[in-house]
C-alpha positions as CSV (number, residue, x, y, z in Angstrom):
1,X,-91.7,-60.7,27.4
2,X,-93.6,-58.3,29.5
3,X,-94.9,-55.0,28.0
4,X,-92.3,-52.7,29.6
5,X,-89.4,-54.8,28.3
6,X,-91.1,-55.1,24.9
7,X,-91.5,-51.3,24.8
8,X,-87.9,-50.7,25.7
9,X,-86.7,-53.2,23.0
10,X,-88.8,-51.6,20.3
11,X,-87.7,-48.1,21.4
12,X,-84.1,-49.2,21.3
13,X,-84.5,-50.8,17.9
14,X,-86.3,-47.7,16.5
15,X,-83.6,-45.4,17.8
16,X,-80.9,-47.6,16.3
17,X,-82.7,-47.7,13.0
18,X,-83.0,-43.9,12.9
19,X,-79.2,-43.6,13.7
20,X,-78.3,-45.9,10.8
21,X,-80.7,-44.1,8.4
22,X,-79.3,-40.8,9.4
23,X,-75.7,-41.9,9.1
24,X,-76.5,-43.3,5.6
25,X,-78.2,-40.0,4.6
26,X,-75.3,-37.8,5.9
27,X,-72.8,-40.1,4.2
28,X,-74.7,-39.9,0.9
29,X,-74.8,-36.1,1.1
30,X,-71.2,-35.8,1.9
31,X,-70.1,-38.1,-0.9
32,X,-72.7,-37.3,-3.5
33,X,-70.3,-35.4,-5.8
34,X,-67.8,-38.3,-6.1
35,X,-69.7,-39.8,-9.1
36,X,-69.0,-36.5,-10.9
37,X,-65.3,-37.4,-10.7
38,X,-65.7,-41.1,-11.3
39,X,-64.7,-42.1,-7.8
40,X,-66.2,-44.5,-5.3
41,X,-66.2,-43.7,-1.6
42,X,-63.5,-46.2,-1.0
43,X,-61.3,-44.7,-3.8
44,X,-61.8,-41.3,-2.3
45,X,-60.8,-42.7,1.1
46,X,-57.6,-44.2,-0.2
47,X,-56.6,-41.0,-2.1
48,X,-57.4,-38.9,1.0
49,X,-55.3,-41.2,3.2
50,X,-52.4,-41.2,0.8
51,X,-52.6,-37.4,0.4
52,X,-52.7,-36.6,4.1
53,X,-50.5,-39.4,5.5
54,X,-48.2,-40.2,2.6
55,X,-47.2,-43.5,1.0
56,X,-48.1,-46.6,2.9
57,X,-48.8,-50.3,2.6
58,X,-52.3,-51.6,1.7
59,X,-52.8,-53.1,5.2
60,X,-52.3,-49.6,6.8
61,X,-54.7,-48.0,4.2
62,X,-57.3,-50.7,4.9
63,X,-57.1,-50.0,8.6
64,X,-57.4,-46.2,8.2
65,X,-60.5,-46.4,5.9
66,X,-61.9,-49.4,7.7
67,X,-62.1,-51.8,4.7
68,X,-60.8,-55.3,4.2
69,X,-57.4,-55.8,2.7
70,X,-59.1,-57.9,0.0
71,X,-61.3,-54.9,-0.9
72,X,-58.2,-52.7,-0.9
73,X,-56.6,-54.8,-3.6
74,X,-59.5,-54.1,-6.0
75,X,-59.8,-50.4,-5.0
76,X,-56.0,-49.8,-5.5
77,X,-56.0,-51.8,-8.8
78,X,-58.7,-49.4,-10.1
79,X,-56.9,-46.3,-8.9
80,X,-53.7,-47.6,-10.6
81,X,-55.6,-48.2,-13.9
82,X,-56.8,-44.6,-13.7
83,X,-53.3,-43.3,-13.0
84,X,-54.3,-41.9,-9.6
85,X,-52.1,-44.1,-7.4
86,X,-49.2,-46.5,-7.9
87,X,-47.7,-49.5,-6.1
88,X,-43.9,-49.9,-5.6
89,X,-42.0,-52.8,-4.1
90,X,-40.9,-51.9,-0.6
91,X,-37.2,-51.2,-0.5
92,X,-36.7,-53.1,2.8
93,X,-39.0,-56.0,2.1
94,X,-39.8,-56.9,-1.5
95,X,-42.8,-59.0,-0.4
96,X,-44.6,-55.7,0.4
97,X,-45.8,-52.9,-1.8
98,X,-46.0,-49.3,-0.9
99,X,-48.9,-47.4,-2.4
100,X,-48.5,-43.7,-3.2
101,X,-50.7,-41.0,-4.8
102,X,-49.6,-39.8,-8.3
103,X,-49.5,-36.2,-9.5
104,X,-52.8,-36.9,-11.3
105,X,-54.3,-38.3,-8.1
106,X,-53.1,-35.2,-6.2
107,X,-54.8,-32.9,-8.7
108,X,-58.0,-34.8,-8.5
109,X,-58.1,-35.1,-4.7
110,X,-57.6,-31.3,-4.4
111,X,-60.7,-30.7,-6.6
112,X,-62.8,-33.4,-4.9
113,X,-61.8,-32.6,-1.4
114,X,-62.9,-28.9,-1.7
115,X,-66.5,-30.1,-2.7
116,X,-66.4,-32.8,0.1
117,X,-65.4,-30.2,2.6
118,X,-68.2,-27.8,1.5
119,X,-70.8,-30.6,1.7
120,X,-69.7,-31.5,5.2
121,X,-69.6,-27.9,6.3
122,X,-73.1,-27.3,4.9
123,X,-74.5,-30.3,6.7
124,X,-72.7,-29.7,10.0
125,X,-73.5,-26.0,9.8
126,X,-77.1,-26.9,10.6
127,X,-76.0,-27.8,14.1
128,X,-75.0,-25.2,16.7
129,X,-71.7,-25.6,18.6
130,X,-73.8,-26.9,21.5
131,X,-75.5,-29.5,19.2
132,X,-72.2,-30.7,17.8
133,X,-70.7,-31.1,21.3
134,X,-73.8,-33.1,22.4
135,X,-73.6,-35.2,19.3
136,X,-69.9,-35.9,20.0
137,X,-70.7,-36.9,23.5
138,X,-73.4,-39.3,22.3
139,X,-71.2,-40.8,19.6
140,X,-68.4,-41.4,22.1
141,X,-70.9,-43.4,24.2
142,X,-71.7,-45.6,21.2
143,X,-68.1,-46.3,20.3
144,X,-67.1,-50.0,20.6
């Protein structure tokens, strides 16, 4: 590999590494408060999806929060044990279950979401409107 190609490769890898580290840091800051409520990021994602979109099947939830359906089973099992969500057999097809948020889950997501929103606003508030637009443009270029 010649020096110019090696330099480009290292620069690309370093930039990618910084992107991943920054994404992890931002995510960590946005979700830092979840442990205070006994929730994981996945559990929060499920509750948020159910709260905003209504009852749905596990497969649809998994697609929305970008997790595997196998992982969803465990996450929803734990939400059910905590009384935050419930599964019901689908009326039209008894092989499927519809997952919905409970009243207790709604109360919790309302409390948790306010802190989440504040965390995100605090972080994103560091960027000007022009910075956010530029970031969105760059992120669109990186989308698969």
